[in-house]
N, C-alpha and C positions, 0 to 999 in steps of 0.2 A: 333576659334578652339572649338570643342565640346568635352566634357568629357563623356566617356562611361565606365560603370563599370559592371562587371558580376562576378558570383561565379564559382569557379572551384575547383575540388578536389586538395588537397595540393600536393599529389604525382604526379598527372598529371602536375600541374603547375611547379613543380621542374624539371620534365623530359623535359617539353617544354622550360623552361629557359635554361637548359643545351644545348639542341639542338640548339636553336636560338643563344645562345652565341657562340657556335662553328661555326655557320654560319655568325657571325659578326653582329648580330642584337639583339634587345631586343624583348620582347613579344609584345609591342605596335607596333613596326615596322612590325613584322610578321603578326599581325592582320590587319594592314593597307594594307599590300600587298594583303592579302586574300580578303579583302573587295573591293579593287580596281579591282582585277581580277574578282570577282563576278559581279561587276557592268559592267565591260567591256564585259563579256560573257552573262550577263543577266541571271545568274543562278549560282549554286554552281560550282566552277571551277574544280571539280573532281567527279568521279562516287561515288554515295552513294548506298550501297547495304547491304542486311542482311548478317550477317556472316554465311557462309555455314559450317556445321560441317564436319570435316575430316572423313576418312573412319574408324578410330579407334573409334571415338565418335559415328558414325552411328551404328557400330557393338555393342557398349555398350547399345545404345538405343534399338536395336533389342533384345538384351539379356534380358534387363529389361522387355520388353513387353512379351517375352516368359515366364519369371518367373512369371509375373502377371497371365498369362493364365494357367500355370502349376506350382503350388507351389513346386512340388517335383523336379523341374529343379533348380539346384544350391543348395547352402547350406544356411541354416538359423541358426540363433543364438538366444538364450534367455539370454545370458550373454555377455554384451558389452566388458568386460575385456578379455574373451576368444576369441572373435572375433578379437580384436585388437592384441592380442598375436599371433594369427595365421597369421594375415595380415602382421605383422612386422617380422615374422620369415622366 
């Protein structure tokens, strides 16, 4: 048996532990299943793609681009407290 160790964000590990425990296995078993499937398929056993922004995010990106081109578009602030006050009210 070989020992493999790797680093993972604490929050992600906790989420993975909870998920795999609900599925009746531990993290080691889950990774072993992943690696066996990868070897069997000779590749990653699922599609890997970039996260595509949703329509709301795309609209926000377009809005920022417009604000860069035309500084009078939108509202600007010189006082962070006033900005936060307006945002939260």
